[in-house]
N, C-alpha and C positions, 0 to 999 in steps of 0.2 A: 628679573633683574637681580634679586637677592642671590640667586644661584650663580649668576655671572660674576657678581662681585666676590662671592666666596671662592669661586674657581680662580679668579685672577690673584686674589690675596694668597691663596694656597700655593699657586705656582711661584709667586714671588718669594714665598717662604722657603720653598724647595731650593730656589736659586741662591737665596741668602745663606743657606746651609753650606754651600760650597765655599763660602768665604769666611765662615765663622771659625773661631778658635775655641777650644774647650768642648769636651764631650757633653757635659751636662746642658749648657745653653743650646747647643746644636740639637741635642735629643729633644729638648722641650719644643723648640721651634718646628722641628720635623713632625712631631706628634700633632701639634696644633695645625700645621699646614695640611697634614694627611686628613685630619678631621674635616677641614674646610673643603678639601677636594672631594672626599667621599660624600659629604653633605650635598655638594653641588651636583654630583653624579646621580644621587638619589632623586633630587628634584628634577633632573633631566629625564630620568626613567618615568617618573610620575607624569611629567608633561607629555612624553611620548604616548603613554597609555591613554591619558585623558583626551588626546587629540588624534588618536589612531584613525578616526573616520575622516580626517582632513588631509591625510597624506596623498590620496588620489588627486585632490585638488592641487596640492603642491607639486605633484609629479607632472601633471599636465602643464602647469605654469612653467616648469623648467624645460620640458621636452618640446612644447609647442608654443613657446612664449610669444612668438610673433604671428601666430595664426589667430583668426577671429573667433569669437564665441558669442552665442546668443544667450541673453540673460533675461529671465522672467522673475520679477519680485512681486509676490502677491500675498494676500491674506485670505484665510479660509475660516468659516464659522463651523464649530461643532455645536449642533443643535440636537440634543438627545432627549427623546421622549420614550419612556417605558422600554428602554433597551434597544431602541431603533434610532437611526440618524436621518434627519431631514436632508434630502437631496433635491436639487432643482434641475430640470431638463435644460441642456444646452442645445439650442436649435441651429447653431451655425453649421453649415455644411462641411466645413473643413474637419470638424472633430465632434460629432454629435454624441449625446449620451447624458446620463445623470451625473451630477457633481455637487460638491458642497456650495452653499451660498458664499460668495466672495468674488474677488477679482484682483487685478493688478493695482498696485499703488500708483498714485499720480506724483509727478514731480513738477516743480516750478521751473518753467522753461527759461525765462530771462535771468533769474537768480542763479541758475546753474550753467548758463551758457559758457562762461570762461572755463569752469571746471570740466565740463563735458568735452569741450574742444581740446583741452589739454590731455584728457584721458582717451581721446579718440572714440567717443561714444556717439552713436547716431540711432535714430528710431529704427526698429525692426519692422519691415513692411512685408514679411512673408505672409501675414494676414492683412488684407487691406484695412487701412485706418479710416475712421470717420470721426465726427464730432464727439461721439461717446468714448472713443478710445484714444483721443488726442492726449498726449503727454502721459500715456501709460508707461510704467517701467517695464516695457517689453522692448529691449534694446539690443543693439549689436556693439560689442567692444572690439574694435578692429585689431587690437593686439592684446591678447589675454594676459600679458604681463601686468596690465593695468587693472586686472580684476580685483585684486586685494584692495587697491586704493578705492575702487568703486564701492566695495562692500564696507570699507571703513567709513566712507561718506554716508552710505545708507544708514548704518548703525549709529551714526552721530545724530540722526533725526533732523538734520538741517535742510531746510528748503525742500521739504517733501511732505506728502500727506502722512498723517499719523493716526487719525481717527478712522477705524475700519467700518463705521456705520453707513457710509455712503452706499456701498453695494448692497447691504442689508435692506436699506430703504428702497433702492431702485428695483431690486429683484422681488421683494416681498410686499412692501407697502405701496410703492408707486404702481405696481402691477395689480393692485387691488386683491392680493391674496391674504393680506393681514390688514385689519382696520387701523387707520392712522391714529385715531383717538386713543386707542388702548396702548399703542406703541409710541406714544409721544416721547417717552424716555426709554432708552435701550441700555440695559446693564450687561456688561460682558467682562470677562477676565482673560488675561493673557496666559495661555497654556505653555507655549514654547515655540521654538522655530524648527523648521525642517529644511536642511540644506543638503542637497544632493551634490555629489562630485560632478565634475564636467564630464558629461556622457555624450555618446553619439545619439543624435536625435532620430527617433523613428519616423518623424514627419518632415522635418526641415533639413535643408542641405548644409548643415553646419553642426558642430558640437554645441551643446547647451548646458547651462547651469540653471536649475530651478530652486528658488528660495521662497519659502512660505512661512509666514507667521500664523500661528493657530490661536484663535480666540474661541472661548466657550460662552454661549449665550446663557445668562442667568435671568429667568423670568422673575419679575418683581412681584407678581400677584397671580391669583387664580385666573383672572380674566385673560392675561397674556398666555398662560399655560393652556387654557381651554381653546383659545383662538388658534394656537398652533395645532393642537390635537384635532380640531375641526377640519384641518386640511387633509387628514387621512381619508383616502378614497373619494375626495371631493374634487380634485383637480388633477388632470393628467400631467401637468407640469411639475407636480410634487410627488416624491416617492419617499417613503420611510423604509430605509434599508437596514437589514441586520448586519452585524460585523462580518459574518460569513459571506453574505452577498457582496459586500464591499471587497473583501479579500479575493473572492472568485471573479470579480469584475463583471457580474451579471445579476440581474434580478431573477426571482423565481419565474417571472413571466418571460424571461429570455431577453430582456432589454439591457443594453450596455451601460455599465457604470465606468466612468472614466478612470484611468489608472491612478491619477494623483489623489483620488478620494481617500485612499488608505491613510493619508497623512493626518486625518482628523481622529483616527482611532487612538485610544490610549496605548502607549508603548508597553 
């Protein structure tokens, strides 16, 4: 906004020079206006550099603005122990393999009905839904020109799930992999978000955008740390992968690690 104001004032200054009399005041106004315009152009360059990863998104919104897009908004846990990362096996037949603990955010259906109707948002049923996946933020936006408005709603944190511990409890505690008594309280920190551009899906019959918040588990005491370490080689649903295994997409045993797992690695 500051850059826009500087640009407008600078351009108005140039125009006013056309109607001013006297070389000295005209020269002063010209120099001030030039400084404002140059400053605004510098801010524009900085903006372009800082947002260079978003231009693919803007490009597809312009070229395919009336085509649909599949959107998945999820959170992933980085759980690191001794240089390896805890992954859990995904057993669903559509895309099996090891992946980080986590899952799609939930949204409040009734509270968002008017907004979602206005933006043309409907549930994505490429994978059959059940009571566990009801109201997951796996959606279809019928016209991707509304994608920015949807992301603005999500980042406002209004009428949607914010605490990422639900999937942690479901996948590790409710599944009896970690003791509930020790993990009565779960401490985590937000690491950052990973937003891909709109890409052609390798699985589904539409382009898709995948958005993931990354959280890092912070064990509060030795009991929590030892409980996680006890999972090593104890359960086939859990695998502790090295960064190289994650990047290669396969464990040393030849088992698949799902492609999105790399998002939990430090950048």
